[in-house]
MARBA-3410 file (N, C-alpha, C, O; in Angstrom, 1 decimal):
139
-34.2,21.2,-24.2,-34.4,21.5,-22.9,-34.8,23.0,-23.3,-34.4,23.4,-24.4 ~ -35.6,23.8,-22.2,-36.1,25.1,-22.5,-35.5,26.0,-20.9,-35.8,25.8,-19.8 ~ -34.8,26.7,-21.4,-34.4,27.6,-20.4,-35.0,28.9,-20.3,-35.2,29.6,-21.3 ~ -35.2,29.2,-19.2,-36.5,30.5,-18.7,-35.0,31.7,-18.5,-34.0,31.2,-18.2 ~ -35.1,32.8,-18.7,-34.1,33.7,-18.4,-35.3,34.8,-17.5,-36.4,35.3,-17.8
-34.6,34.8,-16.6,-35.1,36.0,-15.6,-33.9,37.2,-15.4,-32.8,37.0,-14.9 ~ -34.3,38.5,-15.9,-33.3,39.6,-15.7,-33.7,40.5,-15.0,-34.9,40.5,-14.6 ~ -32.9,41.4,-14.7,-33.0,42.8,-14.1,-33.4,43.7,-15.4,-32.6,43.9,-16.2 ~ -34.6,44.3,-15.5,-35.1,44.7,-16.5,-34.3,45.7,-17.2,-34.3,46.0,-18.4 ~ -33.3,46.4,-16.2,-32.3,47.6,-16.4,-31.4,46.8,-17.7,-31.5,47.0,-18.9
-30.5,46.0,-17.0,-29.5,45.3,-17.6,-29.7,44.0,-18.3,-29.0,43.7,-19.2 ~ -30.6,43.2,-17.9,-30.9,42.0,-18.1,-31.9,41.7,-19.2,-32.6,40.8,-18.8 ~ -32.2,42.2,-20.3,-33.9,42.1,-20.8,-34.1,40.5,-21.0,-33.3,39.6,-21.2 ~ -35.3,40.5,-20.9,-36.0,39.0,-21.3,-35.9,39.1,-22.5,-36.0,40.1,-23.2 ~ -35.5,37.3,-22.8,-35.5,37.1,-24.5,-36.7,36.3,-24.8,-37.3,35.9,-23.8
-37.3,36.0,-26.3,-38.4,35.3,-26.3,-37.6,34.3,-26.9,-36.4,34.1,-26.5 ~ -38.2,33.2,-28.1,-37.8,32.0,-28.2,-36.6,32.1,-28.8,-36.1,33.2,-29.1 ~ -35.9,30.8,-29.1,-34.4,30.6,-29.3,-34.4,30.1,-30.9,-35.0,29.1,-31.4 ~ -33.7,31.1,-31.6,-33.2,30.8,-33.1,-32.0,31.2,-33.0,-31.6,32.1,-32.4 ~ -31.4,30.3,-34.0,-29.9,30.6,-34.4,-29.8,31.7,-35.5,-30.6,31.9,-36.3
-28.9,32.2,-35.4,-28.2,33.4,-36.4,-28.8,33.2,-37.8,-29.4,34.0,-38.4 ~ -28.6,31.8,-38.2,-28.8,31.3,-39.6,-30.2,31.3,-39.9,-30.6,31.5,-41.0 ~ -31.1,31.0,-38.8,-32.8,30.9,-38.8,-33.1,32.2,-39.1,-33.7,32.5,-40.2 ~ -32.8,33.3,-38.0,-32.8,35.1,-38.5,-32.7,35.2,-39.7,-33.7,35.5,-40.3 ~ -31.5,35.0,-40.5,-31.0,35.5,-41.8,-31.9,35.0,-42.7,-32.1,35.7,-43.7
-32.6,33.6,-42.6,-33.4,33.0,-43.4,-34.9,33.6,-43.5,-35.6,33.5,-44.5 ~ -35.2,34.4,-42.1,-36.8,34.7,-41.9,-36.3,35.9,-42.6,-37.0,36.1,-43.6 ~ -35.3,36.9,-42.4,-35.5,38.0,-42.8,-35.5,38.0,-44.8,-35.9,38.8,-45.6 ~ -35.0,37.0,-45.0,-35.1,36.9,-46.6,-36.5,36.5,-47.2,-37.1,36.9,-48.2 ~ -37.1,35.4,-46.1,-38.4,34.9,-46.7,-39.5,36.0,-46.9,-40.3,35.9,-47.9
-39.4,37.1,-45.8,-40.2,38.2,-45.5,-39.9,39.6,-46.6,-40.5,40.7,-46.6 ~ -38.8,39.2,-47.3,-38.9,40.2,-48.1,-37.8,41.3,-47.5,-37.7,42.4,-47.9 ~ -37.2,40.9,-46.7,-36.2,42.0,-46.1,-34.9,41.8,-46.9,-34.9,40.8,-47.8 ~ -33.8,42.8,-46.7,-32.6,43.1,-47.7,-31.7,42.5,-46.2,-32.0,42.6,-45.1 ~ -30.5,41.7,-46.9,-29.4,41.5,-46.0,-28.3,41.9,-46.6,-28.1,41.7,-47.8
-27.6,42.6,-45.9,-26.2,43.5,-46.2,-25.3,42.3,-46.4,-25.7,41.1,-46.1 ~ -24.0,42.6,-47.1,-22.8,41.6,-47.2,-22.6,41.6,-46.1,-23.3,40.7,-45.6 ~ -22.2,42.2,-45.3,-21.6,42.4,-44.2,-22.4,41.4,-43.2,-21.8,40.6,-42.6 ~ -23.8,41.7,-43.0,-24.7,40.5,-41.9,-24.5,39.1,-42.7,-24.1,38.1,-42.1 ~ -24.8,39.1,-43.7,-24.5,37.8,-44.4,-23.1,37.1,-43.9,-23.0,36.0,-43.4
-22.4,37.8,-44.0,-20.8,37.8,-44.0,-20.4,37.1,-42.5,-19.7,36.2,-42.3 ~ -21.1,38.0,-41.6,-21.0,38.0,-40.1,-21.5,36.3,-39.6,-20.9,35.3,-39.0 ~ -22.9,36.6,-40.1,-23.7,35.4,-40.0,-23.0,34.0,-40.5,-23.1,33.0,-39.9 ~ -22.4,34.0,-41.5,-21.5,32.9,-42.1,-20.4,32.7,-41.4,-20.0,31.5,-41.5 ~ -19.5,33.5,-40.5,-18.4,33.4,-39.9,-18.7,32.7,-38.6,-17.7,32.1,-38.2
-20.0,32.7,-37.8,-20.1,32.2,-36.8,-20.4,30.6,-36.7,-21.3,30.0,-37.2 ~ -19.7,30.1,-36.0,-19.7,28.5,-36.0,-20.9,28.0,-34.9,-21.9,28.8,-34.6 ~ -20.9,26.8,-34.4,-21.7,26.1,-33.8,-21.1,25.1,-32.8,-20.2,24.4,-33.2 ~ -21.5,25.1,-31.4,-21.0,24.2,-30.5,-22.1,23.7,-29.7,-23.1,24.4,-29.3 ~ -21.9,22.5,-29.4,-22.8,21.6,-28.4,-22.9,22.3,-27.1,-21.8,22.6,-26.8
-23.8,22.6,-26.3,-23.6,22.9,-25.1,-22.7,21.8,-24.3,-21.8,22.1,-23.5 ~ -23.0,20.4,-24.5,-22.0,19.7,-23.5,-20.6,19.6,-24.1,-19.8,18.8,-23.6 ~ -20.2,20.3,-25.1,-18.7,20.6,-25.5,-18.2,21.8,-24.8,-17.1,21.9,-24.5 ~ -19.0,22.5,-24.5,-18.4,23.7,-23.4,-17.5,23.7,-22.6,-17.7,22.7,-21.9 ~ -16.3,24.4,-22.2,-15.9,24.1,-21.0,-17.0,24.2,-19.6,-18.0,24.9,-19.7
-16.8,23.6,-18.5,-17.6,23.6,-17.3,-17.7,25.1,-17.2,-18.8,25.6,-17.1 ~ -16.9,25.8,-17.2,-17.0,27.5,-16.5,-18.3,28.0,-17.5,-19.3,28.5,-17.0 ~ -18.1,27.8,-18.8,-19.5,28.6,-19.7,-20.8,27.8,-19.1,-21.8,28.5,-18.8 ~ -20.7,26.5,-18.9,-22.0,26.0,-18.0,-22.6,26.9,-17.1,-23.7,27.4,-17.2 ~ -21.3,27.4,-15.9,-21.7,27.9,-14.9,-22.2,29.2,-15.2,-23.2,29.7,-14.8
-21.4,29.8,-16.0,-21.9,31.1,-16.7,-23.4,31.2,-17.1,-24.2,32.0,-16.6 ~ -23.8,30.2,-18.0,-25.0,30.2,-18.4,-26.3,30.1,-17.6,-27.4,30.5,-18.0 ~ -25.9,29.5,-16.4,-26.7,29.1,-15.3,-27.0,30.4,-14.4,-28.0,30.8,-13.7 ~ -25.9,30.9,-14.6,-25.9,32.5,-13.8,-26.7,33.5,-14.6,-27.3,34.5,-14.1 ~ -26.8,33.3,-16.1,-27.5,34.2,-16.7,-28.8,33.9,-16.6,-29.7,34.7,-16.7
-29.1,32.5,-16.5,-30.5,31.9,-16.1,-31.3,32.6,-15.1,-32.4,33.2,-15.1 ~ -30.0,32.3,-13.6,-30.5,33.1,-12.5,-30.5,34.6,-12.4,-30.7,35.1,-11.3 ~ -30.2,35.5,-13.5,-30.0,36.8,-13.3,-29.1,37.0,-12.3,-29.3,38.1,-11.8 ~ -28.0,36.2,-11.8,-26.7,36.7,-11.3,-26.9,36.3,-10.1,-28.0,35.8,-9.9 ~ -26.0,36.3,-8.9,-24.9,37.4,-9.4,-23.9,36.7,-9.8,-23.5,35.6,-9.5
-23.2,37.8,-10.7,-22.0,37.7,-11.4,-20.7,38.3,-10.8,-20.6,39.4,-10.2 ~ -19.6,37.3,-11.3,-18.5,37.7,-10.5,-17.8,39.1,-11.1,-17.0,39.8,-10.5 ~ -18.2,39.4,-12.1,-17.3,41.1,-12.4,-18.4,41.9,-12.7,-19.5,41.3,-13.0 ~ -18.2,43.1,-12.7,-19.0,44.2,-12.6,-19.3,44.8,-14.3,-20.1,45.7,-14.7 ~ -18.5,43.8,-15.0,-18.6,44.0,-16.2,-19.6,43.0,-17.0,-20.1,43.1,-18.2
-19.8,42.3,-16.2,-20.7,41.2,-16.7,-22.2,41.6,-16.9,-22.8,42.1,-15.9 ~ -23.0,41.4,-18.3,-24.3,42.0,-18.5,-24.0,43.3,-19.0,-25.0,44.0,-18.9 ~ -23.0,44.0,-19.7,-22.8,45.3,-20.2,-23.2,44.9,-21.7,-22.9,43.8,-22.3 ~ -23.8,45.9,-22.3,-24.0,45.9,-23.8,-22.8,45.7,-24.2,-21.8,46.2,-23.7 ~ -22.8,44.6,-25.4,-21.7,43.9,-26.0,-21.9,45.0,-27.6,-22.9,45.0,-28.3
-21.0,45.7,-27.8,-21.1,46.6,-29.1,-20.5,46.1,-30.3,-20.4,46.9,-31.3 ~ -20.1,44.5,-30.3,-20.2,44.0,-31.7,-19.1,44.6,-32.7,-19.0,44.4,-33.9 ~ -18.2,45.4,-32.0,-17.1,46.3,-33.0,-16.4,45.6,-34.0,-16.1,46.0,-35.1 ~ -16.1,44.2,-33.5,-15.4,43.6,-34.2,-16.3,42.9,-35.9,-15.7,42.5,-36.9 ~ -17.9,43.0,-35.5,-18.5,43.0,-36.8,-18.6,41.4,-37.1,-19.0,41.2,-38.2
-18.2,40.3,-36.3,-18.3,39.1,-36.5,-19.6,38.2,-36.1,-19.8,37.1,-36.6 ~ -20.4,38.8,-35.0,-22.0,38.3,-34.8,-22.9,39.2,-35.8,-22.3,40.3,-36.0 ~ -23.9,39.1,-36.2,-24.6,39.5,-37.3,-25.0,40.8,-36.5,-25.0,40.8,-35.3 ~ -25.2,41.8,-37.2,-25.4,43.3,-37.2,-26.6,43.5,-36.5,-27.5,43.1,-37.2 ~ -27.0,44.1,-35.2,-28.1,44.3,-34.5,-28.2,45.8,-34.0,-27.2,46.4,-34.1
-29.2,46.4,-33.5,-29.3,47.6,-33.0,-28.5,47.4,-31.5,-28.4,46.3,-30.9 ~ -27.8,48.7,-31.2,-27.1,48.8,-30.0,-28.1,48.2,-28.6,-29.3,48.6,-28.4 ~ -27.4,47.5,-28.0,-28.5,47.0,-26.9,-29.0,45.7,-27.0,-29.7,45.2,-26.2 ~ -28.5,45.1,-28.0,-29.3,43.7,-28.5,-28.3,42.9,-27.6,-28.6,42.5,-26.5 ~ -26.9,42.6,-28.3,-26.1,41.7,-27.4,-25.7,42.3,-26.0,-25.5,43.5,-25.8
-25.4,41.4,-24.9,-24.6,41.4,-23.6,-23.7,40.4,-23.7,-23.8,39.4,-24.4 ~ -22.6,40.8,-22.8,-21.5,39.9,-22.7,-21.5,39.7,-21.2,-21.7,40.5,-20.3 ~ -21.0,38.1,-21.1,-20.8,37.9,-19.5,-19.6,37.0,-19.7,-19.4,36.2,-20.7 ~ -18.5,37.1,-18.4,-17.3,36.6,-18.3,-17.4,34.9,-18.1,-18.1,34.5,-17.2 ~ -16.8,34.2,-18.8,-16.6,32.9,-18.6,-15.1,32.6,-17.8,-14.0,32.5,-18.4
-15.4,32.5,-16.7,-14.0,32.3,-16.0,-13.0,31.4,-16.6,-13.3,30.4,-17.2 ~ -11.4,31.8,-16.4,-11.0,31.2,-17.3,-9.7,30.4,-15.9,-8.7,31.2,-15.6 ~ -9.8,29.4,-15.3,-9.1,28.8,-14.0,-7.7,29.5,-14.3,-7.3,29.7,-15.4 ~ -7.0,29.9,-13.1,-5.6,30.4,-13.3,-5.3,31.7,-13.8,-4.2,32.1,-13.7 ~ -6.5,32.3,-14.2,-6.0,33.7,-15.0,-6.1,34.8,-14.0,-7.2,34.9,-13.3
-5.2,35.5,-13.8,-5.4,36.8,-12.7,-6.1,37.7,-13.2,-6.2,38.8,-12.5 ~ -7.0,37.7,-14.8,-7.9,38.6,-15.3,-9.0,38.0,-15.5,-9.2,36.9,-15.1 ~ -9.6,38.7,-16.2,-11.2,38.1,-16.8,-11.0,37.1,-17.6,-11.9,36.2,-17.5 ~ -9.8,36.9,-18.6,-9.5,36.2,-19.5,-9.9,36.3,-20.7,-10.2,37.4,-21.1 ~ -9.9,35.5,-21.4,-10.4,35.7,-23.1,-12.2,35.3,-23.2,-13.0,35.7,-24.0
-12.5,34.5,-22.2,-13.3,33.9,-22.9,-14.8,34.4,-22.4,-14.9,34.5,-21.2 ~ -15.8,34.7,-23.0,-17.1,34.9,-22.9,-18.4,34.3,-23.4,-18.4,33.5,-24.3 ~ -19.5,34.6,-22.9,-21.0,34.2,-23.3,-21.2,35.5,-23.8,-20.9,36.5,-23.1 ~ -21.6,35.5,-25.0,-22.7,37.0,-25.6,-23.8,36.4,-25.9,-23.9,35.6,-26.8 ~ -24.7,36.8,-25.4,-26.5,36.7,-25.5,-26.7,37.9,-26.5,-26.0,38.9,-26.6
-28.1,37.4,-27.5,-29.0,37.9,-28.2,-30.3,38.2,-27.3,-30.7,37.4,-26.5 ~ -30.8,39.3,-27.5,-31.6,39.8,-26.7,-33.2,39.3,-27.2,-33.9,38.7,-26.4 ~ -33.6,39.5,-28.1,-34.6,39.1,-28.8,-35.2,37.4,-29.1,-36.2,36.7,-29.0 ~ -33.5,37.0,-29.8,-34.2,35.4,-29.9,-33.2,34.3,-29.2,-32.9,33.2,-29.6 ~ -32.9,35.1,-28.2,-32.1,34.1,-27.2,-30.9,33.2,-27.8,-30.8,32.0,-27.5
-30.2,33.7,-28.4,-29.3,33.0,-28.5,-28.3,33.4,-28.0,-28.2,34.6,-27.8 ~ -27.2,32.2,-27.6,-26.0,32.4,-26.9,-24.9,32.2,-27.5,-24.9,31.1,-28.1 ~ -23.8,32.8,-27.5,-22.7,32.7,-28.3,-21.6,32.5,-27.7,-21.3,33.6,-27.1 ~ -20.7,31.7,-27.5,-19.4,31.5,-27.0,-18.2,31.9,-27.9,-18.1,31.6,-29.1 ~ -17.3,32.6,-27.1,-16.0,32.8,-27.7,-14.9,32.5,-27.0,-14.9,33.0,-25.8
-13.8,31.9,-27.2,-12.8,31.2,-26.3,-11.5,32.3,-26.7,-10.4,32.1,-26.2 ~ -11.7,33.3,-27.5,-10.6,34.1,-28.1,-11.0,35.6,-28.1,-10.6,36.4,-29.0 ~ -11.8,36.0,-27.3,-11.9,37.7,-26.8,-12.4,38.2,-28.5,-11.8,39.0,-29.3 ~ -13.8,37.5,-28.7,-14.5,38.3,-29.9,-13.9,38.0,-31.2,-14.6,38.3,-32.2 ~ -12.6,37.3,-31.4,-12.1,37.1,-32.6,-13.0,36.0,-33.3,-13.2,36.2,-34.5
-13.6,34.9,-32.6,-14.5,34.3,-33.2,-15.6,33.9,-32.5,-15.5,34.4,-31.4 ~ -16.7,33.1,-32.8,-17.8,32.8,-32.0,-18.4,31.4,-32.6,-18.6,31.1,-33.8 ~ -18.6,30.8,-31.7,-19.8,29.8,-31.7,-21.1,30.1,-31.2,-21.2,30.7,-30.1 ~ -22.3,29.5,-32.0,-23.5,29.7,-31.4,-23.9,28.4,-30.7,-23.9,27.3,-31.2 ~ -24.2,28.6,-29.6,-24.4,27.4,-28.5,-26.1,26.8,-28.8,-27.2,27.3,-28.8
-25.7,25.4,-29.1,-26.7,24.7,-29.4,-27.1,24.2,-27.9,-26.2,23.5,-27.4 ~ -28.0,24.4,-27.3,-28.7,24.0,-26.3,-29.1,22.3,-26.2,-29.1,21.6,-25.1 ~ -29.6,21.7,-27.4,-30.1,20.4,-27.6,-29.2,19.1,-27.6,-29.7,18.0,-27.7 ~ -27.7,19.6,-27.5,-27.1,18.4,-27.5,-25.8,18.5,-26.5,-25.1,17.6,-26.2
END
């Protein structure tokens, strides 16, 4: 499937072709770039999940991202800082986060989709950034 992303230029930057974190890491190495241990460790700590295995609320969030909103929370679309260092290290503004609604929760809950700006990666976390899975849209 091909997913087009249409975003407000201020908060929701367009993204190019989808590649995974491992492919980005391999690409950097093939062109002679260097990769820090932190970046390599972060890429190695990210798992993967089939789109079909995500909770239905994550599907809803991904559809809203594709449509450019409207989003249920004012925090949706803000820059994700990656303070935990679980995702590969990127410049500030590369990642953006969106709420995945948790039924019955009186708050935003712990579930999020974090998107990568340039390589169109989508990451899912069910534990408020302690771990991430790269979403495989092909399954």
